[in-house]
C-alpha positions as CSV (number, residue, x, y, z in Angstrom):
1,M,0.0,0.1,0.0
2,K,1.1,3.5,-0.7
3,T,2.4,5.6,2.1
4,T,3.4,9.1,2.9
5,A,6.4,9.7,5.2
6,F,6.0,12.2,8.0
7,L,9.3,12.4,10.0
8,N,10.1,9.0,11.2
9,T,6.8,7.1,10.4
10,N,4.9,6.2,7.3
11,I,1.1,6.9,7.2
12,Q,-1.1,4.8,4.8
13,V,-2.7,6.6,1.7
14,I,-6.2,5.5,2.2
15,T,-9.9,6.7,2.4
16,Q,-12.3,5.7,5.1
17,H,-14.4,3.9,2.8
18,E,-11.4,1.7,1.6
19,L,-10.3,1.1,5.1
20,L,-13.7,-0.2,6.1
21,K,-13.6,-2.7,3.3
22,E,-10.1,-3.8,3.8
23,L,-9.8,-3.9,7.7
24,K,-10.0,-7.6,8.5
25,K,-7.1,-8.1,10.9
26,G,-4.4,-6.2,12.5
27,V,-3.6,-3.2,15.0
28,V,-4.9,0.2,14.0
29,I,-3.1,3.3,15.2
30,T,-4.1,6.9,14.3
31,P,-1.1,9.4,14.3
32,N,-1.6,13.1,14.9
33,V,0.7,15.9,15.5
34,D,1.2,14.8,19.3
35,H,2.0,11.3,18.3
36,L,4.7,12.5,15.8
37,V,6.4,14.6,18.5
38,K,6.4,11.6,21.0
39,L,7.9,9.5,18.3
40,Q,10.9,11.6,18.2
41,K,11.8,10.6,21.8
42,D,10.0,7.4,22.9
43,K,11.6,4.4,21.2
44,E,9.1,2.0,22.6
45,F,6.3,4.0,20.8
46,Y,8.4,4.2,17.7
47,E,8.7,0.3,17.8
48,V,5.0,0.1,18.2
49,Y,4.4,2.1,15.1
50,K,6.7,-0.1,13.1
51,K,4.7,-3.3,14.0
52,A,1.4,-1.7,13.4
53,E,-0.5,-3.1,10.4
54,W,-2.7,0.0,9.9
55,V,-1.2,3.5,10.4
56,I,-4.2,5.9,9.7
57,C,-4.0,9.9,9.6
58,D,-6.2,11.1,12.4
59,S,-5.3,14.7,11.8
60,K,-6.7,17.4,9.4
61,I,-3.3,19.2,10.1
62,L,-1.2,16.2,8.7
63,Y,-3.8,15.9,5.9
64,M,-3.3,19.4,4.8
65,L,0.4,19.3,5.1
66,S,0.5,16.1,3.1
67,K,-0.1,18.2,0.1
68,L,3.5,19.4,0.3
69,L,4.7,15.9,0.2
70,K,5.3,13.3,-2.6
71,N,2.2,11.2,-1.8
72,P,-0.6,13.4,-0.4
73,L,-3.3,11.8,1.8
74,P,-6.8,11.7,0.3
75,E,-8.4,12.6,3.7
76,A,-8.0,12.5,7.3
77,I,-9.8,9.8,9.3
78,P,-10.3,11.0,12.8
79,G,-10.4,7.7,15.2
80,S,-13.7,8.7,16.7
81,S,-15.4,9.3,13.5
82,F,-13.9,6.0,12.1
83,F,-15.2,4.0,15.1
84,T,-18.7,5.1,14.6
85,A,-18.5,4.3,10.8
86,F,-16.9,0.9,11.6
87,Y,-19.7,-0.3,13.9
88,E,-22.4,1.1,11.6
89,Y,-20.6,-0.7,8.7
90,H,-20.8,-3.9,10.7
91,Q,-24.3,-3.3,11.9
92,N,-25.8,-6.4,10.4
93,D,-22.5,-8.7,10.6
94,P,-23.1,-11.2,13.3
95,N,-19.3,-12.0,13.4
96,C,-18.4,-8.5,14.5
97,K,-18.2,-8.5,18.2
98,I,-16.5,-5.5,20.0
99,F,-15.1,-5.1,23.5
100,L,-14.5,-1.5,24.9
101,L,-11.5,-1.0,27.1
102,G,-11.0,2.6,28.7
103,A,-12.5,5.7,30.1
104,A,-13.4,6.5,33.7
105,E,-15.4,3.9,35.8
106,G,-18.9,3.3,34.2
107,I,-18.3,5.3,31.1
108,A,-17.4,2.3,29.0
109,I,-20.6,0.4,30.0
110,K,-22.7,3.5,29.1
111,A,-21.0,3.7,25.7
112,M,-21.7,0.0,25.2
113,E,-25.3,0.6,26.0
114,R,-25.7,3.5,23.7
115,I,-24.1,1.8,20.7
116,N,-26.1,-1.3,21.1
117,Q,-29.2,0.6,21.2
118,K,-28.2,2.6,18.2
119,V,-27.2,-0.6,16.2
120,G,-30.3,-2.6,17.3
121,R,-28.2,-5.3,18.4
122,N,-25.4,-6.3,20.9
123,I,-22.6,-5.6,18.6
124,V,-20.5,-4.5,21.8
125,V,-20.3,-7.6,23.9
126,G,-18.3,-6.2,26.7
127,A,-16.8,-3.1,28.4
128,H,-14.5,-2.3,31.1
129,S,-13.1,0.9,32.6
130,P,-9.6,-0.1,34.1
131,S,-8.1,1.6,37.1
132,Y,-5.6,4.5,36.9
133,G,-2.2,3.1,36.0
134,F,-3.4,-0.1,35.2
135,E,-0.7,-0.8,32.7
136,K,1.8,-0.8,35.4
137,K,-0.1,-3.6,37.5
138,P,0.5,-7.0,36.0
139,E,-2.3,-8.6,38.0
140,E,-4.8,-6.2,36.7
141,C,-3.6,-6.7,33.0
142,E,-3.9,-10.4,33.4
143,K,-7.5,-10.0,34.6
144,L,-8.2,-7.6,31.7
145,V,-6.8,-10.1,29.3
146,H,-8.9,-12.9,30.7
147,I,-12.2,-10.7,30.6
148,I,-11.6,-9.8,27.0
149,N,-10.9,-13.5,26.0
150,E,-13.8,-14.6,27.8
151,S,-16.3,-12.0,26.2
152,G,-16.2,-13.7,22.9
153,A,-15.2,-10.3,21.2
154,N,-13.0,-10.3,18.0
155,V,-12.5,-6.4,18.0
156,L,-10.9,-4.6,20.8
157,L,-11.0,-0.8,21.2
158,V,-8.5,0.5,23.8
159,G,-9.1,4.2,24.8
160,V,-6.8,5.3,27.5
161,G,-4.6,7.7,25.7
162,A,-1.4,7.7,23.7
163,P,1.1,6.3,23.9
164,K,-0.3,4.0,26.8
165,Q,-3.1,2.4,24.8
166,E,-0.8,1.5,21.7
167,K,2.0,0.0,24.0
168,W,-0.7,-2.0,26.0
169,I,-2.1,-3.4,22.8
170,M,1.3,-4.4,21.4
171,K,2.4,-5.9,24.7
172,Y,-0.7,-8.1,25.2
173,R,-2.0,-8.8,21.6
174,N,-0.5,-12.2,21.2
175,R,-2.3,-13.1,24.6
176,M,-5.7,-12.5,23.0
177,P,-5.9,-14.9,20.0
178,R,-9.6,-14.3,19.3
179,I,-9.2,-10.7,18.6
180,D,-8.8,-9.9,15.0
181,I,-8.8,-6.2,15.1
182,F,-7.1,-3.9,17.7
183,M,-7.8,-0.1,17.9
184,G,-6.1,2.6,20.0
185,L,-8.6,5.4,19.8
186,G,-8.2,7.8,22.6
187,A,-11.3,9.6,23.9
188,T,-13.6,7.6,21.5
189,I,-15.3,5.8,24.4
190,D,-16.1,9.1,26.2
191,F,-17.6,10.5,22.8
192,E,-19.7,7.4,22.3
193,A,-20.9,7.6,26.0
194,G,-21.9,11.2,25.5
195,T,-19.6,12.4,28.4
196,L,-17.4,14.4,26.0
197,K,-18.7,16.2,23.1
198,R,-16.7,16.3,19.9
199,A,-16.3,19.9,18.2
200,P,-18.9,21.1,15.9
201,I,-18.8,20.1,12.4
202,F,-17.3,23.5,11.3
203,W,-14.4,23.3,13.7
204,Q,-13.8,19.7,12.4
205,K,-13.8,20.8,8.7
206,I,-11.3,23.7,9.1
207,G,-8.9,21.5,11.1
208,M,-9.4,23.2,14.4
209,E,-10.8,20.6,16.5
210,W,-7.8,20.4,18.6
211,L,-8.3,24.1,19.4
212,Y,-12.0,23.4,20.5
213,R,-10.8,20.6,22.9
214,C,-8.1,22.7,24.3
215,L,-10.7,25.5,25.0
216,K,-12.9,22.9,26.7
217,E,-10.0,21.4,28.7
218,P,-7.3,23.9,28.9
219,K,-5.6,22.6,32.1
220,R,-5.0,19.3,30.6
221,L,-4.4,20.1,26.9
222,F,-2.7,23.7,26.7
223,K,0.9,22.5,27.4
224,R,0.4,19.7,24.9
225,Y,-0.9,21.8,22.1
226,F,0.9,25.1,22.6
227,V,4.2,24.0,23.9
228,D,5.1,20.2,23.2
229,D,3.3,19.9,19.9
230,M,4.9,23.0,18.4
231,Q,8.1,21.1,18.0
232,F,6.5,19.3,15.1
233,F,6.7,22.3,12.8
234,Y,10.3,22.4,13.5
235,Y,10.9,18.8,12.6
236,F,8.6,19.0,9.5
237,T,10.4,22.0,8.2
238,K,13.6,20.1,8.4
239,Q,11.9,17.2,6.6
240,L,11.0,19.6,3.9
241,L,14.4,21.0,3.6
242,G,15.8,17.3,3.4
243,I,17.8,17.4,6.7
244,Y,15.5,15.7,9.1
245,K,17.1,12.5,10.6
246,N,15.3,9.6,12.2
247,P,16.7,9.8,16.0
248,F,16.4,5.9,16.2
249,E,18.2,4.9,13.1
């Protein structure tokens, strides 16, 4: 599949419609500006990216900047929008059974109930909200793997934030043989539960959903967007000038 190189990762050139048709197996991760900055310093996260089967553009900013590159992306596919499209696409597919892992206590269950009501069947067969810092608790991780395996699900959505969700998926994927598709999709469970609202369509279309979220959660997101993520433009300028170097090669 054709890809577009952004710094030290390759993003697949694919539309949402094509992805829905072709996605049968593998790990789906959705790079945005924040991911690309983390990928400059976090080697474990970088290794996860190299192993993932599906690396899909989550960001309207990356989509627009890709027009400056050799293989421009056909569209941005935000993870939260894609997940909704995914379960609607598989609405009448009895072989699609989803497990939701993430969000604060009770929210994953609420998301499960809302999705199943919307779809008209129990497409989501299980949901669980892990404790804070669960990824550092081997016993809890073992229990989570057992719960997921016993649920009968073949699709796992993990929404606990990057890079935690991607690292957890890659660490435990081989322990969950029944799962065909793994998705690391951030705040998607909160969106589906209705506890967190996405930006209005206008903000999404102009690529400013990140600013809308920052205005809603300034204490949590201001530093990420206006300090940490600004480094991306420095690295990307170096890429355009042909002087960017992968820090891990």
